Residue frames as a rotation matrix with the C-alpha (Angstrom) as fourth column:
MET 1
0.295 -0.866 0.403 -9.90
-0.914 -0.379 -0.146 -22.91
0.279 -0.325 -0.904 -5.96
ILE 2
0.994 0.047 0.099 -9.34
-0.071 0.964 0.256 -26.65
-0.084 -0.261 0.962 -5.97
GLY 3
0.523 -0.852 -0.018 -5.78
0.797 0.496 -0.345 -27.56
0.303 0.166 0.939 -5.15
LYS 4
-0.182 -0.594 0.783 -4.88
0.139 -0.804 -0.578 -24.08
0.974 0.004 0.228 -3.86
ARG 5
0.552 0.310 -0.774 -4.29
0.798 0.073 0.599 -23.11
0.242 -0.948 -0.206 -0.28
VAL 6
0.822 -0.265 0.504 -3.05
-0.314 -0.949 0.013 -20.10
0.475 -0.169 -0.864 1.60
VAL 7
0.307 -0.816 -0.490 0.62
0.707 0.540 -0.457 -20.54
0.637 -0.206 0.743 2.44
LYS 8
-0.614 -0.502 -0.609 1.30
0.768 -0.559 -0.313 -17.10
-0.183 -0.660 0.729 3.85
GLU 9
0.471 0.801 0.370 -0.80
0.823 -0.550 0.145 -14.02
0.319 0.236 -0.918 4.40
LYS 10
-0.463 -0.660 -0.591 0.60
0.755 -0.643 0.127 -10.50
-0.464 -0.388 0.796 4.41
PRO 11
0.635 0.689 -0.350 -0.95
0.400 -0.680 -0.614 -7.08
-0.661 0.250 -0.708 3.73
VAL 12
-0.507 -0.756 0.414 0.34
0.771 -0.184 0.610 -5.60
-0.385 0.629 0.676 0.47
SER 13
-0.329 0.331 -0.884 -0.32
-0.237 -0.935 -0.262 -2.27
-0.914 0.123 0.387 -1.21
LEU 14
0.740 0.666 0.091 -2.19
0.015 0.119 -0.993 -1.95
-0.672 0.736 0.078 -4.46
ALA 15
0.515 -0.642 -0.568 1.08
-0.857 -0.394 -0.333 -1.02
-0.010 0.658 -0.753 -6.15
GLU 16
-0.537 -0.703 0.468 2.68
-0.710 0.675 0.199 -4.25
-0.456 -0.225 -0.861 -4.92
VAL 17
0.139 0.692 0.709 -0.32
0.079 0.706 -0.704 -6.22
-0.987 0.154 0.044 -6.18
LEU 18
0.866 0.157 -0.475 0.23
-0.409 -0.326 -0.852 -4.65
-0.289 0.932 -0.218 -9.56
GLY 19
-0.033 -0.975 -0.221 3.90
-0.999 0.026 0.036 -5.70
-0.029 0.222 -0.975 -9.48
ILE 20
-0.479 -0.073 0.875 3.00
-0.336 0.936 -0.106 -9.25
-0.811 -0.344 -0.473 -8.52
LEU 21
0.492 0.774 0.398 0.39
0.151 0.375 -0.915 -9.54
-0.857 0.510 0.068 -11.29
GLU 22
0.631 -0.365 -0.685 2.82
-0.765 -0.439 -0.472 -8.08
-0.128 0.821 -0.556 -13.86
LYS 23
-0.505 -0.837 0.210 5.27
-0.808 0.544 0.228 -10.91
-0.305 -0.055 -0.951 -13.05
VAL 24
-0.242 0.514 0.823 2.46
0.065 0.855 -0.515 -13.48
-0.968 -0.071 -0.240 -13.35
LYS 25
0.727 0.582 -0.365 1.40
-0.241 -0.282 -0.929 -11.90
-0.643 0.763 -0.065 -16.65
LYS 26
0.102 -0.799 -0.593 4.93
-0.989 -0.144 0.025 -12.33
-0.105 0.584 -0.805 -18.08
GLU 27
-0.725 -0.413 0.552 4.82
-0.445 0.892 0.083 -16.02
-0.526 -0.185 -0.830 -17.24
GLY 28
-0.813 0.515 0.271 1.47
0.575 0.640 0.510 -16.62
0.089 0.571 -0.816 -18.94
GLU 29
-0.400 0.757 0.517 -2.09
0.047 -0.546 0.836 -15.52
0.915 0.359 0.183 -19.29
LEU 30
-0.910 0.130 0.394 -3.94
-0.415 -0.287 -0.863 -14.13
0.000 -0.949 0.315 -16.25
GLU 31
-0.628 0.770 -0.111 -7.05
0.776 0.631 -0.009 -15.83
0.064 -0.092 -0.994 -14.97
TYR 32
0.070 0.780 0.622 -10.33
0.618 -0.523 0.587 -13.88
0.783 0.343 -0.519 -15.00
TRP 33
0.860 0.307 -0.408 -10.14
0.506 -0.412 0.757 -12.67
0.065 -0.858 -0.510 -11.39
GLN 34
-0.020 -0.953 -0.303 -6.45
0.782 -0.203 0.589 -11.80
-0.623 -0.225 0.749 -11.86
ARG 35
-0.524 -0.095 0.847 -7.30
0.752 -0.519 0.407 -9.67
0.401 0.850 0.343 -14.93
LEU 36
0.550 0.793 0.264 -9.98
0.497 -0.564 0.659 -7.83
0.671 -0.231 -0.704 -12.95
THR 37
0.730 -0.344 -0.591 -7.57
0.536 -0.249 0.807 -7.17
-0.424 -0.906 0.002 -10.10
TYR 38
-0.352 -0.891 0.285 -4.79
0.870 -0.200 0.450 -6.15
-0.345 0.407 0.846 -12.56
ASP 39
-0.189 0.344 0.920 -7.07
0.652 -0.656 0.379 -3.63
0.734 0.672 -0.100 -14.29
TYR 40
0.842 0.530 -0.099 -8.17
0.399 -0.489 0.776 -2.22
0.363 -0.693 -0.623 -10.94
ALA 41
0.417 -0.770 -0.483 -4.60
0.674 -0.095 0.733 -1.95
-0.610 -0.631 0.479 -9.66
GLN 42
-0.464 -0.574 0.674 -3.48
0.882 -0.373 0.289 -0.22
0.086 0.729 0.679 -12.89
LYS 43
0.142 0.646 0.750 -6.28
0.516 -0.695 0.501 2.30
0.844 0.316 -0.433 -12.51
PHE 44
0.860 0.454 0.233 -5.95
0.030 -0.501 0.865 3.08
0.510 -0.737 -0.444 -8.81
ALA 45
0.402 -0.795 -0.455 -2.33
0.905 0.268 0.332 2.42
-0.142 -0.545 0.826 -7.74
LYS 46
0.996 0.060 -0.059 -0.81
0.057 -0.997 -0.051 5.85
-0.062 0.048 -0.997 -6.99
VAL 47
0.269 -0.960 -0.075 2.86
-0.843 -0.272 0.463 4.80
-0.465 -0.061 -0.883 -6.99
LYS 48
0.216 -0.329 -0.919 5.05
-0.679 0.625 -0.384 2.28
0.701 0.707 -0.089 -8.74
PRO 49
0.838 0.178 -0.516 5.69
0.144 0.840 0.523 -1.10
0.527 -0.513 0.678 -7.01
LYS 50
-0.093 -0.953 -0.290 9.34
0.759 0.121 -0.640 -0.29
0.645 -0.279 0.712 -6.19
GLU 51
-0.554 -0.066 0.830 8.35
-0.250 -0.938 -0.242 3.11
0.794 -0.341 0.503 -4.74
ALA 52
0.531 0.833 0.157 5.66
-0.495 0.154 0.855 1.42
0.688 -0.532 0.494 -2.67
GLN 53
0.614 -0.361 -0.702 8.21
0.602 0.789 0.121 -0.94
0.510 -0.497 0.702 -1.14
GLU 54
-0.512 -0.833 0.209 10.59
0.523 -0.495 -0.693 1.93
0.681 -0.245 0.690 -0.37
LEU 55
-0.292 0.484 0.825 7.82
-0.577 -0.777 0.252 3.98
0.763 -0.402 0.506 1.20
MET 56
0.740 0.554 -0.381 6.67
-0.089 0.643 0.761 0.94
0.666 -0.529 0.525 3.19
ALA 57
0.129 -0.806 -0.578 10.18
0.816 0.417 -0.400 0.50
0.564 -0.420 0.711 4.58
GLU 58
-0.739 -0.410 0.535 10.36
0.127 -0.864 -0.487 4.16
0.662 -0.292 0.690 5.60
LEU 59
0.090 0.860 0.503 6.89
-0.627 -0.344 0.699 4.15
0.774 -0.378 0.508 7.17
LEU 60
0.710 0.193 -0.677 7.65
0.240 0.837 0.491 1.03
0.662 -0.511 0.548 9.17
LYS 61
-0.403 -0.905 -0.136 10.64
0.562 -0.128 -0.817 2.78
0.722 -0.405 0.560 10.71
LEU 62
-0.436 0.364 0.823 8.18
-0.610 -0.792 0.027 5.02
0.662 -0.490 0.567 12.47
GLU 63
-0.973 -0.148 0.176 7.26
-0.229 0.588 -0.776 3.43
0.011 -0.795 -0.606 15.81
LYS 64
-0.470 0.865 0.176 3.49
-0.366 -0.010 -0.930 3.83
-0.803 -0.501 0.321 15.77
ILE 65
0.168 0.529 -0.832 2.85
-0.977 -0.023 -0.212 2.69
-0.132 0.848 0.513 12.19
LYS 66
-0.108 -0.105 0.989 2.10
-0.159 0.983 0.087 -1.00
-0.981 -0.148 -0.123 11.75
GLU 67
-0.861 -0.380 0.338 2.21
0.201 0.356 0.913 -2.85
-0.467 0.854 -0.230 8.42
ARG 68
-0.225 0.838 0.497 -1.52
0.972 0.228 0.056 -2.67
-0.067 0.496 -0.866 7.60
LEU 69
0.598 0.386 -0.702 -1.64
0.397 -0.904 -0.159 1.07
-0.696 -0.184 -0.694 8.36
ALA 70
-0.399 -0.804 -0.441 1.40
-0.197 -0.395 0.898 1.61
-0.896 0.444 -0.001 6.13
VAL 71
-0.734 0.203 0.649 -0.44
0.646 0.503 0.574 -0.22
-0.210 0.840 -0.500 3.35
ALA 72
0.353 0.935 -0.045 -3.46
0.895 -0.351 -0.274 2.08
-0.272 0.056 -0.961 3.81
ILE 73
0.323 -0.333 -0.886 -1.22
-0.017 -0.938 0.347 5.13
-0.946 -0.097 -0.309 3.70
ILE 74
-0.750 -0.660 0.038 0.45
-0.017 0.076 0.997 3.91
-0.661 0.747 -0.068 0.48
ASP 75
-0.493 0.617 0.613 -2.87
0.864 0.429 0.263 3.06
-0.101 0.660 -0.745 -1.15
LEU 76
0.559 0.818 -0.134 -4.54
0.814 -0.572 -0.098 6.35
-0.157 -0.054 -0.986 -0.23
MET 77
-0.417 -0.829 0.373 -1.47
0.851 -0.500 -0.160 8.65
0.319 0.251 0.914 -0.32
PRO 78
0.565 0.710 -0.420 -3.06
0.817 -0.553 0.164 11.29
-0.116 -0.436 -0.892 2.02
GLU 79
-0.095 -0.574 0.813 -2.13
0.657 -0.650 -0.382 14.87
0.748 0.498 0.439 1.27
THR 80
0.001 0.162 0.987 -3.50
-0.473 -0.870 0.143 16.59
0.881 -0.466 0.076 4.40
LYS 81
-0.875 -0.301 0.378 -3.36
-0.452 0.230 -0.862 16.09
0.172 -0.925 -0.338 8.13
GLU 82
-0.085 0.935 0.343 -7.12
-0.886 0.087 -0.455 15.43
-0.455 -0.343 0.822 8.17
ASP 83
0.497 0.234 -0.836 -6.82
-0.709 0.665 -0.236 12.67
0.501 0.710 0.496 5.52
LEU 84
-0.443 -0.760 -0.475 -4.08
-0.244 0.612 -0.752 10.99
0.863 -0.217 -0.457 7.54
GLU 85
-0.770 0.210 0.603 -6.08
-0.621 -0.027 -0.784 11.28
-0.148 -0.977 0.151 10.77
LEU 86
0.326 0.922 -0.208 -9.00
-0.945 0.314 -0.090 9.52
-0.018 0.226 0.974 9.05
ILE 87
0.109 -0.363 -0.926 -6.75
-0.358 0.854 -0.377 6.48
0.927 0.372 -0.037 8.42
PHE 88
-0.795 -0.525 -0.305 -5.97
0.115 0.364 -0.924 6.37
0.596 -0.769 -0.229 12.15
SER 89
-0.326 0.742 0.586 -9.51
-0.764 -0.572 0.298 7.21
0.556 -0.351 0.753 13.31
LYS 90
0.728 0.660 -0.185 -10.33
-0.461 0.672 0.579 3.66
0.506 -0.336 0.794 14.47
GLU 91
0.071 -0.824 -0.562 -6.89
0.347 0.549 -0.760 2.97
0.935 -0.141 0.325 15.90
ARG 92
0.774 0.115 -0.622 -5.95
0.632 -0.081 0.771 3.13
0.039 -0.990 -0.135 19.53
VAL 93
-0.204 -0.941 -0.270 -2.76
0.846 -0.308 0.436 4.88
-0.493 -0.139 0.859 18.52
LYS 94
0.909 0.417 -0.002 -2.81
0.371 -0.812 -0.451 8.56
-0.190 0.409 -0.893 17.64
LEU 95
0.065 -0.913 0.402 0.04
0.933 -0.088 -0.349 10.28
0.354 0.398 0.846 15.83
GLU 96
0.118 -0.160 -0.980 1.64
0.555 -0.808 0.199 13.41
-0.823 -0.567 -0.006 17.28
ASP 97
0.845 0.261 -0.466 1.92
-0.135 -0.740 -0.659 16.49
-0.517 0.620 -0.590 15.04
ASP 98
-0.009 -0.941 -0.339 5.61
-0.847 -0.173 0.502 15.87
-0.531 0.291 -0.796 14.30
GLU 99
-0.597 -0.169 0.784 4.85
0.092 0.957 0.276 12.27
-0.797 0.237 -0.555 13.28
ILE 100
0.500 0.829 0.253 1.98
0.474 -0.017 -0.880 13.41
-0.725 0.560 -0.402 11.07
ASN 101
0.691 -0.307 -0.655 4.26
-0.580 -0.776 -0.248 15.90
-0.432 0.551 -0.714 9.38
ARG 102
-0.425 -0.888 0.175 6.93
-0.613 0.425 0.666 13.24
-0.666 0.176 -0.725 8.85
VAL 103
-0.271 0.407 0.872 4.41
0.509 0.830 -0.229 10.85
-0.817 0.382 -0.432 7.25
LEU 104
0.783 0.608 -0.130 3.05
0.244 -0.493 -0.835 13.61
-0.572 0.622 -0.534 5.00
GLU 105
0.256 -0.789 -0.558 6.63
-0.790 -0.504 0.349 14.49
-0.557 0.351 -0.753 3.96
LEU 106
-0.612 -0.468 0.637 7.29
-0.137 0.856 0.498 10.87
-0.779 0.217 -0.588 3.03
VAL 107
0.163 0.790 0.591 4.05
0.632 0.377 -0.678 10.67
-0.758 0.483 -0.438 1.08
LYS 108
0.815 0.118 -0.568 4.84
-0.230 -0.833 -0.502 13.91
-0.532 0.540 -0.652 -0.76
LYS 109
-0.172 -0.975 -0.140 8.35
-0.688 0.017 0.725 12.63
-0.705 0.221 -0.674 -1.56
TYR 110
-0.744 -0.128 0.655 6.94
0.186 0.903 0.388 9.52
-0.641 0.411 -0.648 -3.27
SER 111
0.202 0.952 0.232 3.85
0.567 0.080 -0.820 11.02
-0.799 0.297 -0.524 -4.85
GLY 112
0.769 0.121 0.628 5.53
0.631 -0.305 -0.713 13.22
0.106 0.945 -0.311 -7.28
């Protein structure tokens, strides 16, 4: 990584990673580690990059959901209350039932 440095750091979903690497791929050939990441993202991203950005915006409107938790929700796309509670298991913030239902509705809206 000679000559490269971190300019900005921000959590992004797997779908957004896929979108970023697709843009890089259009400009030229991907490096080895980029190809590995691209293949992984293609295999495991559960939504399209644009949908991930829309879902991120909607999740961030909810008061208790921070950016890194929204990324985890987008990457995992939980289908049940228990799945969602696992994402928040190590957090100091706990979602109320109405907030859980709202998140699950959003996930369902974007998952299919």
